[in-house]
C-alpha positions as CSV (number, residue, x, y, z in Angstrom):
1,M,-0.1,0.0,0.0
2,M,2.7,2.4,0.9
3,R,4.6,1.6,-2.2
4,T,1.4,2.1,-4.4
5,T,0.7,5.4,-2.7
6,S,4.2,6.7,-3.2
7,S,4.1,5.6,-6.8
8,L,0.7,7.3,-7.4
9,T,2.0,10.5,-5.7
10,F,5.1,10.5,-7.8
11,A,3.1,9.9,-11.0
12,L,0.7,12.6,-10.1
13,G,3.6,15.0,-9.3
14,L,5.1,14.3,-12.7
15,L,1.8,15.0,-14.4
16,T,1.5,18.3,-12.6
17,L,5.0,19.2,-13.5
18,S,4.6,18.2,-17.0
19,G,1.5,20.4,-17.2
20,A,3.4,23.3,-15.8
21,L,6.2,22.8,-18.2
22,A,3.8,22.5,-21.1
23,A,2.7,26.1,-20.5
24,Q,6.4,27.2,-20.8
25,T,8.3,27.3,-24.0
26,P,11.8,25.9,-23.6
27,G,14.2,28.8,-24.5
28,D,11.9,31.6,-23.2
29,L,13.1,33.8,-20.4
30,D,11.8,32.9,-16.9
31,P,10.1,36.0,-15.4
32,G,10.6,34.6,-12.0
33,F,14.4,35.6,-12.2
34,G,15.6,39.2,-11.9
35,T,13.5,41.6,-13.9
36,D,11.6,39.6,-16.6
37,G,14.1,36.9,-16.5
38,V,17.3,39.2,-16.6
39,A,19.6,40.5,-14.1
40,R,22.0,43.3,-15.1
41,I,24.8,44.1,-12.6
42,D,27.1,47.0,-13.1
43,V,30.5,47.0,-11.1
44,R,32.1,50.5,-10.5
45,V,35.7,51.0,-9.2
46,T,36.5,53.9,-7.1
47,N,33.1,55.2,-7.9
48,Q,33.9,55.2,-11.7
49,D,32.1,53.4,-14.4
50,R,33.9,50.3,-15.8
51,N,33.5,47.8,-18.5
52,N,32.2,44.5,-17.0
53,V,31.6,41.1,-18.6
54,A,30.8,37.8,-16.6
55,T,33.0,35.3,-18.3
56,D,32.4,32.3,-15.9
57,L,29.7,30.8,-13.5
58,A,29.5,28.5,-10.8
59,V,26.4,27.4,-8.7
60,Q,27.1,26.8,-5.0
61,P,25.4,23.9,-3.2
62,D,22.9,26.3,-1.6
63,G,21.7,27.5,-4.9
64,M,23.7,30.9,-4.9
65,L,25.1,31.9,-8.2
66,L,28.7,33.0,-8.5
67,L,29.7,35.1,-11.6
68,A,33.4,35.9,-12.4
69,G,34.8,38.6,-14.6
70,A,36.7,41.9,-14.4
71,A,36.0,45.6,-14.2
72,Q,38.1,47.1,-16.9
73,S,38.8,50.7,-17.8
74,I,36.7,52.4,-20.4
75,P,38.9,54.5,-22.8
76,P,40.0,57.3,-22.6
77,D,39.7,56.7,-18.8
78,F,42.5,54.4,-17.8
79,G,41.8,54.3,-14.0
80,E,42.1,51.4,-11.7
81,E,40.7,48.0,-12.6
82,R,39.7,44.9,-10.4
83,M,39.2,41.2,-10.5
84,V,35.4,40.7,-9.9
85,A,33.2,38.1,-8.4
86,V,29.4,38.7,-8.1
87,R,27.0,36.6,-6.1
88,L,23.3,36.4,-6.9
89,T,20.6,34.7,-4.9
90,A,18.6,31.9,-6.8
91,D,16.0,34.5,-7.9
92,G,18.6,36.9,-9.4
93,E,19.2,39.5,-6.7
94,P,22.6,40.6,-5.7
95,D,23.5,38.9,-2.3
96,P,24.1,41.6,0.3
97,A,26.2,39.1,2.5
98,F,28.8,39.0,-0.3
99,G,31.3,41.8,-0.9
100,T,29.6,45.1,-1.2
101,D,26.1,44.8,-2.5
102,G,26.9,41.3,-3.9
103,R,30.1,42.5,-5.6
104,A,33.6,41.5,-4.6
105,R,36.3,43.8,-6.1
106,I,39.8,42.3,-5.8
107,Q,43.0,44.1,-6.3
108,A,46.0,41.6,-6.7
109,F,48.7,44.3,-6.9
110,P,47.8,46.8,-4.1
111,E,51.4,48.3,-4.1
112,D,50.6,50.0,-7.4
113,P,46.9,49.6,-8.3
114,G,46.9,51.9,-11.2
115,S,49.3,49.7,-13.2
116,A,47.2,46.4,-13.0
117,T,44.8,45.4,-15.6
118,Y,42.5,42.2,-15.6
119,W,40.5,40.2,-18.0
120,G,38.8,36.8,-18.5
121,G,37.7,36.0,-14.9
122,K,37.1,32.3,-14.0
123,V,35.7,30.8,-10.8
124,G,36.2,27.5,-8.9
125,L,34.6,26.1,-5.9
126,G,36.5,24.0,-3.4
127,P,35.1,21.0,-1.5
128,A,34.7,23.0,1.7
129,G,33.1,26.0,0.0
130,E,36.3,27.8,-0.9
131,I,35.9,30.3,-3.8
132,Y,38.7,30.8,-6.2
133,L,38.8,33.8,-8.6
134,F,41.2,33.5,-11.5
135,N,42.0,36.3,-14.0
136,G,44.4,37.1,-16.7
137,A,46.5,40.0,-15.3
138,S,49.2,42.3,-16.4
139,F,51.3,44.5,-14.0
140,G,53.8,46.8,-15.5
141,P,55.7,45.3,-18.4
142,T,54.6,41.7,-17.6
143,V,51.6,39.7,-18.6
144,G,50.2,36.6,-16.7
145,W,47.5,35.6,-14.2
146,A,46.3,36.1,-10.7
147,L,44.5,33.7,-8.4
148,A,42.6,34.8,-5.3
149,R,41.0,32.8,-2.6
150,L,37.9,34.3,-1.2
151,R,36.1,33.7,2.1
152,P,32.4,33.0,2.0
153,G,31.7,36.8,2.5
154,G,33.8,37.7,-0.4
155,G,37.0,38.8,1.4
156,L,40.5,37.5,0.7
157,E,41.6,34.5,2.7
158,P,45.1,35.6,4.1
159,A,46.3,32.0,4.6
160,F,46.4,31.6,0.8
161,G,49.6,32.7,-1.0
162,T,50.5,36.2,-0.1
163,G,47.4,38.0,1.5
164,G,45.1,35.7,-0.4
165,I,46.8,36.1,-3.8
166,V,49.0,33.9,-6.0
167,D,50.1,35.5,-9.2
168,H,52.4,34.5,-12.0
169,Q,53.9,37.2,-14.3
170,D,56.2,36.7,-17.3
171,I,56.9,38.2,-20.7
172,A,53.8,36.7,-22.3
173,T,51.8,34.3,-20.2
174,G,48.1,33.8,-21.1
175,A,45.4,32.8,-18.5
176,G,43.3,29.8,-19.4
177,D,41.1,28.4,-16.6
178,V,40.9,27.1,-13.1
179,A,39.3,24.0,-11.5
180,V,39.5,22.5,-8.0
181,Q,40.0,18.8,-7.2
182,A,37.9,16.8,-4.6
183,D,40.9,16.9,-2.3
184,G,41.1,20.7,-2.5
185,K,44.1,21.0,-4.7
186,I,43.8,23.8,-7.4
187,L,44.5,23.3,-11.1
188,V,45.6,26.3,-13.2
189,L,45.8,26.4,-17.0
190,E,48.0,28.8,-18.7
191,D,50.0,29.3,-21.9
192,W,53.4,31.0,-22.0
193,N,56.1,32.0,-24.4
194,D,59.0,29.5,-24.6
195,E,61.8,31.8,-25.8
196,G,64.3,29.0,-25.7
197,G,62.3,26.9,-28.2
198,I,63.2,26.5,-31.9
199,P,61.1,27.8,-33.4
200,I,59.9,30.3,-30.7
201,N,56.6,28.9,-29.5
202,Q,53.7,29.3,-27.1
203,E,53.3,26.4,-24.8
204,I,50.3,25.2,-22.7
205,S,50.9,24.3,-19.0
206,V,48.8,22.9,-16.2
207,W,49.9,23.8,-12.7
208,R,48.6,22.1,-9.6
209,L,48.7,24.2,-6.3
210,L,48.2,23.0,-2.7
211,P,45.4,24.5,-0.8
212,N,47.9,27.2,0.7
213,G,48.9,28.3,-2.8
214,E,52.2,26.6,-3.1
215,P,53.1,24.4,-6.1
216,D,52.4,20.6,-5.6
217,G,55.7,18.9,-6.2
218,G,53.9,15.6,-6.8
219,F,52.4,16.8,-10.0
220,G,54.2,16.8,-13.3
221,E,57.6,18.4,-12.9
222,D,57.9,20.5,-9.8
223,G,54.1,21.2,-9.8
224,S,53.4,21.7,-13.6
225,Q,53.1,19.7,-16.8
226,V,53.8,21.2,-20.2
227,V,51.4,20.0,-22.9
228,R,53.1,20.3,-26.4
229,F,51.2,19.8,-29.5
230,N,53.8,21.1,-31.8
231,V,52.2,20.1,-35.0
232,G,52.5,23.2,-37.1
233,G,55.2,25.5,-38.5
234,S,55.2,27.9,-35.5
235,W,54.4,25.6,-32.7
236,E,51.8,28.1,-31.4
237,D,49.5,26.5,-28.7
238,Y,46.9,28.4,-26.7
239,A,44.9,27.3,-23.6
240,H,41.3,28.2,-23.0
241,A,39.4,25.5,-21.1
242,L,39.9,23.1,-18.2
243,A,37.8,20.3,-16.8
244,L,38.1,17.4,-14.4
245,Q,36.7,14.0,-15.1
246,R,35.1,12.0,-12.3
247,D,38.1,9.7,-12.2
248,G,40.4,12.4,-11.6
249,R,41.8,12.7,-15.1
250,I,42.2,16.3,-16.5
251,L,41.0,17.7,-19.8
252,V,42.5,20.7,-21.4
253,A,41.3,22.4,-24.5
254,G,42.5,25.3,-26.7
255,Q,43.9,25.8,-30.1
256,A,47.1,24.6,-31.9
257,D,48.8,25.8,-35.1
258,V,48.7,22.8,-37.4
259,G,50.4,24.8,-40.3
260,G,48.9,24.9,-43.9
261,S,45.8,26.8,-44.9
262,A,43.9,25.8,-41.8
263,E,46.0,27.8,-39.4
264,F,44.7,26.7,-36.0
265,D,42.6,23.7,-35.1
266,F,40.8,22.7,-31.9
267,A,43.4,21.1,-29.5
268,V,42.4,18.7,-26.7
269,A,44.6,16.9,-24.3
270,R,44.0,14.6,-21.3
271,L,46.4,14.2,-18.3
272,T,46.3,11.5,-15.7
273,A,45.7,12.4,-12.0
274,D,49.4,12.8,-11.4
275,G,50.0,15.2,-14.4
276,A,51.3,12.7,-17.0
277,L,49.9,12.8,-20.6
278,D,47.3,10.0,-20.8
279,P,48.4,7.4,-23.3
280,T,44.8,6.0,-23.4
281,F,43.6,9.3,-25.1
282,S,44.4,9.3,-28.8
283,G,47.6,7.3,-28.2
284,N,49.7,10.1,-26.8
285,G,47.2,12.3,-24.7
286,R,46.7,14.9,-27.5
287,V,44.4,15.3,-30.5
288,T,43.7,18.2,-32.9
289,I,40.4,18.5,-34.8
290,G,39.9,20.7,-37.8
291,F,36.8,21.8,-39.6
292,D,38.5,23.3,-42.7
293,L,35.4,25.5,-43.4
294,A,37.4,28.4,-44.8
295,I,41.0,28.9,-45.9
296,G,43.2,30.9,-43.4
297,V,40.3,31.0,-40.7
298,N,41.1,29.6,-37.2
299,D,39.3,26.9,-35.4
300,E,39.4,27.8,-31.7
301,A,38.0,25.7,-28.7
302,H,36.7,27.6,-25.8
303,A,34.6,25.3,-23.8
304,L,34.6,21.8,-22.4
305,A,32.0,19.4,-20.9
306,V,31.7,15.7,-20.4
307,D,28.4,13.8,-20.7
308,S,27.0,10.9,-18.6
309,E,28.6,8.3,-21.0
310,G,32.1,9.8,-20.6
311,R,32.0,11.5,-24.1
312,I,33.9,14.9,-24.3
313,L,32.2,18.0,-25.8
314,V,34.3,20.9,-27.1
315,G,32.9,24.1,-28.1
316,G,34.2,27.1,-29.9
317,V,34.3,28.7,-33.4
318,A,35.2,27.2,-36.8
319,G,35.3,29.3,-40.0
320,G,33.0,31.9,-38.4
321,E,30.3,29.4,-37.3
322,A,29.5,28.2,-33.8
323,A,31.1,24.7,-33.5
324,I,30.9,21.8,-31.3
325,V,32.9,18.5,-31.4
326,R,32.1,15.2,-29.5
327,L,34.9,12.8,-28.8
328,L,34.7,9.2,-27.5
329,P,36.5,8.6,-24.2
330,D,39.5,7.4,-26.2
331,G,39.9,10.8,-28.0
332,S,38.4,9.6,-31.4
333,L,35.6,11.6,-33.1
334,D,32.2,10.2,-32.3
335,P,30.4,9.5,-35.6
336,A,27.0,9.3,-33.8
337,F,27.2,13.1,-33.3
338,A,26.4,15.1,-36.5
339,G,27.7,12.3,-38.7
340,D,31.4,12.8,-38.2
341,G,31.7,14.1,-34.6
342,R,31.6,17.8,-35.6
343,A,28.6,20.1,-35.7
344,T,28.5,23.7,-36.9
345,F,25.6,26.2,-36.7
346,H,24.6,30.0,-36.3
347,F,22.8,31.2,-33.4
348,A,20.9,33.5,-35.8
349,S,22.3,34.5,-39.1
350,A,23.9,32.4,-41.8
351,E,24.6,35.3,-43.9
352,P,28.2,36.0,-45.2
353,G,30.0,38.0,-42.7
354,A,28.3,36.5,-39.6
355,Y,30.7,35.3,-37.0
356,D,29.3,33.1,-34.1
357,Q,31.2,31.5,-31.2
358,V,30.4,29.0,-28.5
359,F,31.9,30.1,-25.1
360,G,29.9,27.8,-22.7
361,L,28.6,24.2,-22.7
362,A,26.3,22.2,-20.4
363,V,25.1,18.6,-21.0
364,Q,21.7,17.4,-20.1
365,G,21.4,13.8,-18.7
366,D,19.6,12.8,-21.8
367,G,22.7,13.8,-23.9
368,A,21.3,17.1,-25.3
369,V,23.8,19.9,-25.3
370,V,23.2,23.5,-24.2
371,A,25.5,26.0,-25.9
372,V,25.9,29.7,-25.3
373,G,27.9,32.4,-27.0
374,R,27.9,35.1,-29.5
375,G,25.2,35.3,-32.1
376,T,25.3,37.6,-35.0
377,S,21.7,38.7,-36.1
378,A,22.8,40.1,-39.4
379,A,26.0,39.8,-41.5
380,G,28.7,41.0,-39.3
381,T,26.5,43.3,-37.2
382,S,24.3,43.3,-34.2
383,R,26.1,40.9,-31.9
384,R,23.7,39.2,-29.4
385,F,23.4,36.9,-26.5
386,G,23.1,33.4,-28.1
387,V,21.6,30.2,-26.6
388,A,21.2,26.9,-28.5
389,R,20.3,23.3,-27.8
390,L,21.4,20.4,-29.8
391,T,20.1,16.9,-29.6
392,A,22.2,14.0,-28.4
393,S,22.8,13.2,-32.2
394,G,24.3,16.7,-32.8
395,E,21.3,18.4,-34.7
396,L,19.7,21.7,-33.6
397,D,16.7,20.7,-31.4
398,P,13.5,22.2,-32.9
399,T,11.7,21.8,-29.5
400,F,13.8,24.5,-28.1
401,A,12.8,28.1,-29.0
402,G,11.3,26.8,-32.4
403,D,14.4,26.0,-34.3
404,G,17.0,25.1,-31.6
405,T,18.5,28.6,-31.3
406,A,17.5,31.8,-29.4
407,I,19.2,35.3,-29.3
408,F,18.6,38.0,-26.9
409,D,19.2,41.7,-26.9
410,F,19.8,42.9,-23.3
411,T,21.3,46.3,-24.1
412,E,20.0,49.5,-22.7
413,N,20.2,53.2,-23.8
414,S,22.7,53.4,-26.7
415,G,24.2,50.0,-26.1
416,A,24.5,47.7,-29.1
417,F,26.4,44.5,-27.9
418,S,25.5,41.4,-25.9
419,V,27.3,38.2,-25.4
420,A,26.9,35.0,-23.4
421,R,30.1,33.5,-22.0
422,A,29.0,30.6,-19.6
423,V,26.1,28.3,-18.8
424,A,24.7,26.0,-16.1
425,L,21.7,23.7,-15.6
426,L,20.0,24.5,-12.4
427,E,18.5,21.9,-10.0
428,D,15.1,22.2,-11.6
429,G,16.6,21.7,-15.1
430,S,16.4,25.4,-16.1
431,I,19.1,27.1,-17.9
432,L,21.2,29.9,-16.5
433,A,23.4,31.8,-18.9
434,V,25.7,34.7,-18.1
435,G,27.9,37.2,-19.9
436,G,27.8,40.9,-20.8
437,T,25.5,43.5,-22.2
438,E,26.1,47.3,-23.0
439,L,24.2,49.7,-20.8
440,A,25.6,52.4,-23.1
441,L,27.9,52.4,-26.0
442,G,31.2,51.0,-24.8
443,D,30.0,50.4,-21.2
444,M,29.3,46.7,-20.5
445,A,27.7,45.2,-17.4
446,F,27.4,41.7,-16.1
447,V,24.2,40.1,-17.3
448,A,22.6,36.7,-16.2
449,A,19.4,35.2,-17.7
450,R,17.3,32.1,-16.7
451,L,15.5,30.3,-19.5
452,H,12.7,27.7,-19.2
453,N,13.7,24.3,-20.2
454,D,11.7,21.0,-20.6
455,Y,14.4,18.7,-19.1
456,I,13.4,17.0,-15.9
457,F,16.3,15.3,-13.8
458,A,15.4,11.7,-13.5
459,D,16.1,11.7,-9.7
460,G,17.4,14.0,-7.0
461,F,21.0,12.9,-7.4
462,E,22.0,14.0,-10.8
463,G,24.5,16.8,-11.2
464,A,22.4,20.0,-12.0
465,T,25.0,22.6,-13.0
466,S,27.5,22.8,-15.9
467,D,30.2,22.2,-13.2
468,A,28.6,19.0,-12.4
469,W,28.4,17.8,-16.0
470,S,31.7,19.3,-17.2
471,S,34.0,19.2,-14.2
472,T,33.0,16.0,-12.3
473,A,31.3,13.8,-15.0
474,F,33.1,10.6,-16.0
């Protein structure tokens, strides 16, 4: 009797939920979030307007939303800049318990704040609730990255690094991404100019830091592992995305110069948990994937995710089109996805001159892929906040927004530009996408949007965020 009653209650609940979802169109904005489905958050520095874009997203276990980015100068004003983390409540309001009015502004170089610039913020969550904010950073003549550990209220944790900051500055070091292992150790992805190489080349490196910010000597060589693709004439490799598999292996994605007319291709590598290149992935731990859609046009990977079957999704741009690759766990292209493992599409316009990019991926438990990025609404103009859903077989899903794609104009006043940079699936299956939008011409603000979805998690134990699918999946 109890089992029958429980089953009936569950069935009635599903019918009720299905009825509610039927009244909502997947891909439409959810008016229960922010203002009519959208939250715009401006971050000023020393009471001056700054250019803000949310470039990463993490969902805390309590449902709070962490957005990462930077507050950059707006020319001709070259005032102080900051690393930025913003925390929103589940309904899209700034959390007053975090930073100042929900905004944490971090200066990694307080000795000369006017000389520091920041970009491309990323956020990682530790197993005990630690918050790591990672940015590309330049200080004086050097270029590198800065990593801050924040307390739950948004202040710096002084036991980490120097006063809460670890930074790496060199002649030409690029910041890629950050991820935190289950044991609390931190992975940092970068690329750097190896001036001693022949030819001179940009290399990809993965660092592992201890919870106090010191390099972990048990990882790679003295705490870092260099990933060399070195398949083209210039050996130029660039790092963009990092993800952890559930078994502890480490995925890296970016772009590699393969020479010839294609210039750069998607580049993906997998490391073992101790930092060695994984020979079970493509034979040597590395693979490059080209689309060859246009001569002399780069293919660049910017996003990583792993689905429930251990297949690896890589998103970016190829020949001016939004592009997604699906690899089997051994690194080979999956022919069950778009015929040859490679799918391209436009968020809006397929006219000549359109240039669309995928910057964020999340994978549903049914294998469908949610992608966000830049959508061009006309040939080369009107850049918009783009969201798309592809079926598990790699086709645009017509049950989402009518044709599988949706673009949004979140600008205000004289603004003309919006872009989506990261995405997560929330516990109820809805889609949260974040990025930037202009409040006035040249003046960007953080933006977050919640979209209706018709995906229902099968039980209460599935991962609900993009971190769960992309960073702790198989």
